[in-house]
VEXLUMFI-298856 format. One line per 2 residues: number of its first residue (from 0); their letters; for each residue x, y, z of N, C-alpha, C. Coordinates in steps of 0.1 Angstrom, whole numbers, padded with zeros to 4 digits, always signed. Example, Ala and Ser with C-alpha at 12.3 -4.5 7.8 and 13.67 -1.06 7.14 Angstrom:
VEXLUMFI-298856
0> AS> +0132 -0057 +0078 +0123 -0045 +0078 +0132 -0033 +0078; +0128 -0022 +0071 +0137 -0011 +0071 +0129 +0000 +0079
END
This chain:
VEXLUMFI-298856
0> MR> +0133 -0057 -0267 +0127 -0043 -0263 +0110 -0046 -0267; +0109 -0053 -0278 +0094 -0054 -0283 +0087 -0063 -0271
2> QL> +0095 -0073 -0267 +0088 -0080 -0256 +0084 -0073 -0243; +0092 -0062 -0241 +0089 -0054 -0230 +0078 -0044 -0232
4> FI> +0076 -0039 -0245 +0065 -0031 -0249 +0051 -0041 -0247; +0052 -0054 -0253 +0041 -0062 -0250 +0038 -0065 -0238
6> IY> +0047 -0067 -0226 +0044 -0070 -0215 +0037 -0055 -0207; +0043 -0045 -0212 +0038 -0031 -0205 +0025 -0031 -0210
8> LF> +0018 -0033 -0222 +0006 -0032 -0225 -0002 -0043 -0218; +0003 -0056 -0216 -0004 -0065 -0209 -0006 -0062 -0194
10> CL> +0003 -0054 -0190 +0000 -0050 -0174 -0007 -0037 -0173; -0007 -0029 -0184 -0014 -0018 -0182 -0028 -0021 -0185
12> FS> -0033 -0032 -0193 -0047 -0033 -0196 -0053 -0044 -0186; -0045 -0051 -0179 -0050 -0059 -0170 -0051 -0056 -0153
14> CN> -0042 -0044 -0152 -0042 -0039 -0137 -0054 -0035 -0130; -0061 -0029 -0139 -0075 -0021 -0133 -0086 -0025 -0137
16> YK> -0085 -0039 -0144 -0099 -0045 -0151 -0110 -0047 -0139; -0120 -0044 -0143 -0132 -0045 -0134 -0142 -0053 -0140
18> TE> -0147 -0065 -0136 -0156 -0072 -0145 -0169 -0067 -0146; -0175 -0060 -0136 -0187 -0054 -0137 -0190 -0044 -0148
20> NK> -0175 -0039 -0153 -0179 -0031 -0165 -0174 -0037 -0179; -0173 -0051 -0179 -0169 -0057 -0190 -0182 -0054 -0200
22> IL> -0176 -0051 -0211 -0187 -0048 -0223 -0184 -0056 -0234; -0173 -0058 -0238 -0168 -0065 -0250 -0163 -0080 -0247
24> TD> -0165 -0088 -0256 -0159 -0102 -0253 -0151 -0105 -0265; -0140 -0114 -0264 -0130 -0118 -0274 -0139 -0121 -0287
26> TV> -0134 -0116 -0297 -0140 -0119 -0311 -0128 -0124 -0321; -0128 -0130 -0330 -0117 -0132 -0338 -0117 -0122 -0349
28> QS> -0106 -0114 -0349 -0106 -0101 -0360 -0098 -0108 -0374; -0091 -0118 -0373 -0086 -0122 -0385 -0081 -0137 -0380
30> KN> -0077 -0146 -0392 -0073 -0158 -0390 -0062 -0159 -0378; -0068 -0169 -0369 -0060 -0172 -0358 -0055 -0160 -0348
32> QK> -0063 -0150 -0350 -0059 -0137 -0342 -0072 -0134 -0334; -0068 -0129 -0320 -0078 -0124 -0312 -0073 -0110 -0308
34> PI> -0083 -0100 -0308 -0075 -0087 -0306 -0074 -0087 -0288; -0066 -0078 -0284 -0068 -0078 -0269 -0076 -0067 -0266
36> IS> -0086 -0071 -0258 -0097 -0062 -0255 -0099 -0059 -0239; -0099 -0047 -0235 -0100 -0044 -0222 -0109 -0035 -0217
38> NN> -0114 -0033 -0207 -0125 -0023 -0204 -0118 -0016 -0192; -0124 -0003 -0193 -0122 +0005 -0178 -0107 +0004 -0172
40> ID> -0099 +0008 -0183 -0083 +0005 -0176 -0083 +0018 -0165; -0088 +0028 -0167 -0091 +0039 -0156 -0102 +0045 -0156
42> ST> -0106 +0056 -0149 -0118 +0060 -0148 -0124 +0065 -0161; -0115 +0071 -0170 -0122 +0075 -0182 -0122 +0066 -0195
44> VI> -0114 +0055 -0192 -0114 +0046 -0204 -0125 +0036 -0204; -0134 +0036 -0214 -0146 +0027 -0211 -0141 +0013 -0220
46> AT> -0135 +0012 -0231 -0132 +0000 -0238 -0118 +0004 -0247; -0110 -0005 -0248 -0098 -0004 -0257 -0098 -0018 -0268
48> VI> -0093 -0017 -0280 -0092 -0026 -0288 -0080 -0026 -0292; -0071 -0036 -0293 -0057 -0038 -0298 -0055 -0050 -0309
50> SK> -0053 -0048 -0319 -0053 -0058 -0330 -0041 -0056 -0339; -0036 -0065 -0343 -0023 -0065 -0352 -0025 -0068 -0366
52> HL> -0021 -0060 -0374 -0025 -0065 -0387 -0012 -0061 -0397; -0010 -0066 -0408 -0001 -0060 -0418 -0006 -0048 -0424
54> FS> +0004 -0040 -0424 -0001 -0028 -0430 +0012 -0018 -0435; +0022 -0014 -0426 +0032 -0007 -0432 +0041 -0017 -0440
56> EN> +0041 -0029 -0438 +0050 -0039 -0444 +0043 -0051 -0446; +0048 -0058 -0454 +0039 -0070 -0457 +0044 -0083 -0449
58> LI> +0053 -0082 -0441 +0060 -0092 -0432 +0059 -0089 -0416; +0058 -0078 -0412 +0056 -0075 -0398 +0042 -0068 -0396
60> KD> +0037 -0073 -0388 +0022 -0065 -0383 +0025 -0053 -0375; +0016 -0044 -0376 +0014 -0031 -0369 +0004 -0034 -0357
62> SF> +0007 -0024 -0348 -0005 -0024 -0337 -0017 -0014 -0343; -0029 -0019 -0342 -0038 -0010 -0344 -0046 -0008 -0331
64> IL> -0050 +0004 -0325 -0054 +0004 -0311 -0067 +0015 -0313; -0076 +0013 -0306 -0088 +0021 -0306 -0094 +0022 -0292
66> IL> -0095 +0035 -0288 -0097 +0035 -0275 -0108 +0045 -0271; -0120 +0040 -0265 -0131 +0050 -0263 -0131 +0053 -0248
68> KG> -0131 +0067 -0247 -0128 +0072 -0234 -0139 +0082 -0231; -0143 +0084 -0219 -0152 +0093 -0215 -0160 +0090 -0203
70> KT> -0170 +0099 -0199 -0178 +0093 -0187 -0188 +0083 -0190; -0193 +0086 -0204 -0204 +0077 -0207 -0198 +0072 -0221
72> IL> -0205 +0062 -0229 -0202 +0058 -0241 -0210 +0069 -0251; -0221 +0075 -0246 -0225 +0085 -0256 -0217 +0098 -0256
74> TG> -0211 +0100 -0245 -0205 +0115 -0246 -0189 +0111 -0247; -0185 +0099 -0250 -0172 +0096 -0252 -0167 +0100 -0265
76> TI> -0150 +0098 -0264 -0145 +0103 -0277 -0138 +0087 -0282; -0134 +0087 -0292 -0127 +0076 -0299 -0112 +0081 -0302
78> DF> -0101 +0074 -0298 -0088 +0077 -0304 -0083 +0065 -0311; -0080 +0067 -0323 -0076 +0056 -0330 -0062 +0058 -0336
80> KI> -0052 +0050 -0331 -0040 +0050 -0334 -0031 +0037 -0339; -0023 +0040 -0348 -0014 +0028 -0355 +0000 +0030 -0350
82> FK> +0008 +0019 -0346 +0020 +0018 -0343 +0029 +0009 -0351; +0040 +0016 -0356 +0048 +0004 -0362 +0059 +0005 -0354
84> NK> +0064 -0007 -0349 +0072 -0009 -0338 +0067 +0000 -0326; +0074 +0009 -0321 +0069 +0017 -0310 +0066 +0032 -0315
86> SL> +0069 +0034 -0328 +0066 +0046 -0334 +0049 +0049 -0340; +0046 +0061 -0336 +0032 +0064 -0341 +0032 +0069 -0355
88> IY> +0024 +0060 -0362 +0023 +0064 -0378 +0012 +0068 -0383; +0002 +0071 -0374 -0010 +0074 -0377 -0021 +0077 -0362
90> ED> -0029 +0086 -0364 -0040 +0088 -0355 -0050 +0098 -0357; -0062 +0096 -0353 -0073 +0103 -0356 -0081 +0101 -0343
92> SF> -0089 +0112 -0340 -0098 +0112 -0331 -0115 +0116 -0335; -0123 +0113 -0331 -0138 +0114 -0332 -0147 +0113 -0321
94> LA> -0158 +0118 -0322 -0169 +0116 -0313 -0175 +0101 -0313; -0176 +0094 -0303 -0184 +0079 -0303 -0195 +0081 -0309
96> TD> -0204 +0092 -0307 -0217 +0092 -0314 -0216 +0093 -0328; -0203 +0095 -0337 -0201 +0096 -0350 -0203 +0083 -0356
98> FL> -0203 +0071 -0347 -0204 +0057 -0350 -0220 +0054 -0352; -0228 +0064 -0348 -0241 +0063 -0351 -0247 +0067 -0365
100> YD> -0237 +0076 -0372 -0240 +0080 -0383 -0253 +0088 -0381; -0261 +0086 -0393 -0274 +0095 -0391 -0287 +0088 -0383
102> QA> -0282 +0081 -0375 -0295 +0073 -0374 -0296 +0076 -0353; -0289 +0085 -0350 -0290 +0092 -0336 -0303 +0094 -0332
104> DI> -0311 +0100 -0340 -0324 +0103 -0336 -0334 +0092 -0339; -0329 +0084 -0348 -0339 +0073 -0352 -0337 +0060 -0338
106> IP> -0327 +0059 -0334 -0326 +0047 -0326 -0331 +0052 -0313; -0343 +0045 -0306 -0350 +0050 -0294 -0343 +0052 -0281
108> SV> -0336 +0040 -0277 -0330 +0040 -0263 -0315 +0044 -0263; -0312 +0048 -0252 -0298 +0051 -0247 -0291 +0037 -0249
110> KQ> -0296 +0026 -0243 -0288 +0013 -0244 -0287 +0008 -0258; -0296 +0012 -0268 -0296 +0007 -0280 -0286 +0016 -0288
112> KE> -0284 +0026 -0285 -0273 +0039 -0292 -0260 +0030 -0286; -0260 +0028 -0274 -0246 +0024 -0268 -0243 +0011 -0272
114> DS> -0252 +0002 -0275 -0249 -0011 -0280 -0242 -0009 -0296; -0250 -0001 -0303 -0246 +0004 -0317 -0230 +0006 -0318
116> IM> -0227 +0017 -0308 -0215 +0021 -0308 -0205 +0012 -0304; -0209 +0002 -0296 -0200 -0008 -0291 -0198 -0019 -0301
118> TR> -0208 -0022 -0309 -0206 -0031 -0319 -0196 -0024 -0331; -0197 -0011 -0331 -0188 -0007 -0341 -0174 -0006 -0337
120> VK> -0171 -0004 -0324 -0157 -0004 -0315 -0152 -0018 -0319; -0161 -0028 -0317 -0158 -0042 -0316 -0153 -0048 -0328
122> HF> -0158 -0040 -0339 -0156 -0047 -0353 -0146 -0036 -0363; -0143 -0028 -0355 -0135 -0016 -0363 -0125 -0021 -0370
124> FA> -0117 -0032 -0366 -0106 -0038 -0372 -0108 -0051 -0380; -0119 -0052 -0385 -0123 -0065 -0391 -0115 -0066 -0403
126> ET> -0111 -0078 -0407 -0103 -0081 -0419 -0108 -0075 -0432; -0120 -0073 -0433 -0129 -0065 -0445 -0127 -0055 -0448
128> HF> -0119 -0045 -0439 -0116 -0032 -0438 -0101 -0033 -0444; -0092 -0043 -0445 -0080 -0040 -0452 -0080 -0046 -0467
130> IQ> -0076 -0039 -0474 -0074 -0041 -0490 -0060 -0040 -0494; -0056 -0049 -0503 -0044 -0050 -0511 -0048 -0053 -0525
132> PA> -0041 -0045 -0534 -0033 -0032 -0532 -0043 -0023 -0527; -0038 -0013 -0520 -0046 -0002 -0514 -0053 +0005 -0526
134> ID> -0048 +0006 -0538 -0055 +0014 -0548 -0050 +0005 -0559; -0063 +0001 -0565 -0060 -0009 -0577 -0055 -0002 -0589
136> ST> -0046 -0010 -0598 -0040 -0003 -0610 -0051 +0001 -0620; -0064 -0002 -0618 -0073 +0004 -0628 -0079 +0016 -0623
138> EK> -0080 +0020 -0610 -0085 +0029 -0604 -0078 +0044 -0607; -0089 +0054 -0611 -0084 +0067 -0613 -0086 +0077 -0602
140> SD> -0079 +0086 -0603 -0080 +0097 -0589 -0091 +0106 -0595; -0097 +0110 -0583 -0111 +0117 -0585 -0112 +0129 -0572
142> DN> -0121 +0136 -0574 -0123 +0145 -0563 -0122 +0141 -0549; -0124 +0126 -0546 -0124 +0123 -0533 -0110 +0117 -0528
144> NP> -0100 +0123 -0536 -0084 +0120 -0531 -0081 +0134 -0526; -0075 +0135 -0514 -0071 +0147 -0509 -0058 +0153 -0517
146> DP> -0049 +0144 -0521 -0037 +0150 -0526 -0033 +0140 -0539; -0034 +0143 -0550 -0031 +0136 -0562 -0015 +0130 -0562
148> KI> -0003 +0136 -0554 +0009 +0131 -0552 +0008 +0119 -0545; +0001 +0119 -0534 -0001 +0109 -0524 -0005 +0096 -0531
150> WK> -0017 +0098 -0537 -0025 +0089 -0547 -0015 +0082 -0557; -0007 +0087 -0563 +0001 +0084 -0574 +0012 +0076 -0568
152> EI> +0016 +0080 -0555 +0029 +0072 -0549 +0023 +0061 -0544; +0011 +0059 -0537 +0005 +0046 -0532 +0003 +0038 -0542
154> KS> -0003 +0042 -0554 -0007 +0036 -0565 +0004 +0029 -0572; +0017 +0036 -0570 +0028 +0030 -0575 +0034 +0018 -0567
156> YP> +0026 +0015 -0557 +0032 +0005 -0548 +0019 -0008 -0546; +0022 -0019 -0556 +0010 -0028 -0557 +0009 -0036 -0544
158> SA> +0018 -0035 -0536 +0017 -0045 -0523 +0015 -0033 -0511; +0011 -0021 -0515 +0006 -0012 -0503 -0008 -0018 -0500
160> IG> -0008 -0017 -0484 -0021 -0023 -0478 -0029 -0010 -0475; -0041 -0011 -0477 -0050 +0000 -0474 -0057 -0003 -0462
162> FI> -0064 +0006 -0454 -0073 +0003 -0441 -0083 +0013 -0445; -0096 +0008 -0446 -0109 +0019 -0448 -0117 +0019 -0436
164> YS> -0123 +0030 -0431 -0130 +0030 -0419 -0139 +0042 -0422; -0149 +0040 -0413 -0159 +0049 -0415 -0165 +0054 -0401
166> YG> -0169 +0068 -0400 -0175 +0076 -0391 -0180 +0088 -0395; -0190 +0094 -0389 -0198 +0106 -0391 -0207 +0102 -0401
168> YE> -0214 +0111 -0406 -0225 +0112 -0415 -0220 +0107 -0430; -0220 +0093 -0432 -0213 +0089 -0444 -0201 +0093 -0447
170> GT> -0193 +0097 -0438 -0176 +0097 -0440 -0170 +0083 -0440; -0162 +0083 -0451 -0153 +0069 -0453 -0140 +0076 -0455
172> YG> -0130 +0069 -0450 -0117 +0073 -0450 -0107 +0059 -0454; -0098 +0062 -0463 -0090 +0050 -0466 -0075 +0058 -0464
174> IA> -0068 +0049 -0455 -0055 +0053 -0453 -0043 +0044 -0459; -0031 +0046 -0461 -0020 +0037 -0463 -0008 +0040 -0458
176> YL> +0001 +0033 -0456 +0016 +0037 -0453 +0022 +0044 -0466; +0026 +0055 -0463 +0035 +0061 -0475 +0048 +0061 -0469
178> KS> +0058 +0054 -0478 +0071 +0048 -0475 +0080 +0062 -0474; +0075 +0075 -0484 +0084 +0086 -0485 +0085 +0093 -0473
180> KQ> +0073 +0093 -0466 +0069 +0099 -0455 +0070 +0092 -0441; +0073 +0081 -0442 +0072 +0072 -0430 +0061 +0071 -0420
182> KA> +0047 +0075 -0426 +0038 +0076 -0419 +0026 +0072 -0425; +0014 +0068 -0421 +0002 +0064 -0429 -0003 +0078 -0431
184> VQ> -0011 +0078 -0443 -0017 +0090 -0448 -0030 +0087 -0453; -0039 +0096 -0454 -0053 +0096 -0459 -0049 +0098 -0476
186> YF> -0056 +0086 -0484 -0055 +0089 -0497 -0068 +0087 -0503; -0079 +0086 -0496 -0092 +0087 -0498 -0102 +0091 -0489
188> FS> -0111 +0100 -0494 -0122 +0103 -0483 -0136 +0104 -0492; -0146 +0101 -0486 -0159 +0101 -0492 -0171 +0105 -0483
190> D> -0179 +0116 -0486 -0187 +0122 -0475 -0202 +0116 -0481
END
């Protein structure tokens, strides 16, 4: 069944590929791993990055997917999803311009803004964004933790893997897989 899913993704991302719209090139995201990167899958998808990482379990990799869609990069939205096998365990959406942080007014040209967003898309799943343990045994809960119960449960699993990502004006989010809820949850937020 897993092979059918992989074949389906391959066909989906290769069927409508147009070389004139190629924005990204393959880059190594982790040791011996290249993400599947496709562009312009249909008229609304500008770029897609699919990468496999250990996350919900320490032996089987989950699929991390980032999709930039819209009429243009600057008017687009970003969909971020994580799948464990074929089950969706996390999703988030935000504006592509949120990758510019507070530099939207400083960056002079449209091309430079688009390049900046595409660089962030390309490196969203870098190995440096994954941490283990998700919460160090010496860390204490503070106001940046949305739910003390979630913090405590994740901290109780030293093998838990955290994923840290940023968007918006100084917004940083930490997520980890919560076994009791069978999904990834936010355990950290910084503004």
